C-alpha positions as CSV (number, residue, x, y, z in Angstrom):
1,V,-38.2,136.3,56.9
2,D,-41.4,135.4,58.7
3,P,-44.2,137.9,57.7
4,A,-45.1,138.2,61.4
5,C,-42.0,140.3,61.8
6,D,-43.3,143.0,59.4
7,L,-44.9,145.1,62.1
8,G,-41.9,145.0,64.4
9,I,-39.5,145.9,61.6
10,A,-41.8,148.8,60.5
11,F,-41.9,150.2,64.0
12,A,-38.1,149.9,64.4
13,V,-37.7,151.9,61.2
14,L,-40.4,154.5,62.1
15,S,-39.0,154.9,65.6
16,S,-35.6,155.7,64.2
17,F,-37.1,158.0,61.5
18,L,-39.3,159.9,63.9
19,D,-36.6,159.9,66.6
20,I,-39.0,158.5,69.2
21,A,-37.8,155.6,71.3
22,L,-40.0,152.6,71.7
23,A,-40.7,151.2,75.2
24,Q,-38.5,148.2,75.8
25,E,-41.4,146.1,77.1
26,M,-43.3,146.4,73.8
27,L,-43.8,143.4,71.5
28,F,-45.0,143.7,67.9
29,F,-46.2,141.1,65.5
30,G,-48.3,141.1,62.4
31,E,-48.0,141.1,58.6
32,L,-48.1,144.5,57.0
33,G,-50.0,144.7,53.8
34,L,-49.2,147.2,51.0
35,A,-52.4,149.2,51.7
36,G,-51.4,149.6,55.3
37,E,-53.5,146.8,56.7
38,I,-52.2,144.6,59.5
39,R,-52.9,141.0,58.7
40,A,-53.3,138.1,61.2
41,V,-50.4,135.7,61.6
42,T,-50.1,132.0,62.5
43,Q,-49.0,130.8,65.9
44,A,-50.2,134.0,67.7
45,P,-50.8,132.3,71.1
46,A,-47.3,130.7,71.0
47,R,-45.7,134.1,70.0
48,L,-47.6,135.8,72.8
49,L,-46.6,133.2,75.4
50,E,-43.0,133.4,74.4
51,G,-43.1,137.2,74.6
52,H,-44.6,137.0,78.0
53,K,-41.8,134.7,79.2
54,M,-39.2,137.2,77.8
55,G,-40.8,140.0,79.8
56,F,-42.8,141.9,77.2
57,R,-45.9,143.4,78.8
58,R,-47.3,145.7,76.1
59,V,-48.3,143.9,72.9
60,L,-49.5,145.2,69.5
61,L,-51.0,142.6,67.3
62,P,-53.5,142.2,64.4
63,S,-57.2,142.4,65.3
64,G,-57.6,139.3,63.1
65,N,-55.8,137.3,65.9
66,R,-58.1,138.5,68.7
67,E,-60.5,135.6,68.6
68,G,-57.7,133.0,68.6
69,I,-55.9,134.7,71.5
70,E,-59.0,135.1,73.6
71,A,-60.1,131.5,72.9
72,Y,-56.6,130.2,73.9
73,F,-56.0,132.1,77.1
74,Q,-58.1,132.4,80.1
75,A,-58.7,136.0,81.3
76,N,-56.2,135.9,84.1
77,E,-53.4,134.1,82.4
78,L,-52.0,137.3,80.8
79,A,-53.5,139.8,83.2
80,D,-50.2,141.6,83.5
81,M,-50.1,142.3,79.7
82,Q,-51.7,145.1,77.9
83,I,-52.8,143.7,74.6
84,H,-53.8,146.1,71.8
85,Y,-55.4,144.9,68.6
86,V,-54.9,147.0,65.4
87,R,-56.3,146.8,61.9
88,T,-54.1,149.3,60.2
89,I,-50.6,150.8,60.4
90,R,-52.3,154.2,61.1
91,E,-54.1,152.8,64.1
92,A,-50.8,151.3,65.3
93,L,-48.9,154.5,64.9
94,E,-51.5,156.6,66.8
95,L,-51.5,154.0,69.6
96,V,-47.8,153.9,70.0
97,F,-46.7,157.4,69.1
98,G,-49.9,159.4,69.5
99,S,-51.8,161.2,66.9
100,K,-49.0,163.7,66.4
101,A,-47.0,161.1,64.6
102,T,-49.5,160.9,61.8
103,Q,-50.8,164.4,61.8
104,N,-47.7,166.6,62.1
105,N,-45.2,164.5,60.2
106,P,-45.4,164.8,56.4
107,A,-43.7,161.5,55.9
108,T,-46.2,159.5,57.8
109,A,-49.3,161.6,57.1
110,T,-49.1,161.5,53.4
111,S,-47.7,158.1,52.9
112,L,-50.2,156.1,54.9
113,P,-53.4,155.3,53.0
114,E,-56.8,155.0,54.6
115,V,-58.0,151.4,54.6
């Protein structure tokens, strides 16, 4: 399995566990490290373009891919996409589910390390 799928798989599992539906227009990609860090992946511009073609408009991807994405695309090419860059799974959780997902849920609050 491509490591870029890690973040999407993690959110599918967490969404089910927390019983919180994910928005259908959300796209996730990034490698998830054992310490909770979200690592940059290869082919980020191509993945983003393909996601755009498929109708995804909210994107969560590694902050390590920001420079490559911004260098590849002109400002208005993806103007209809909300792109969020994250460094850790905790940041990603709070962005997608809100802070209550990490604060009020013992499973996520205790098992997510600070990085």
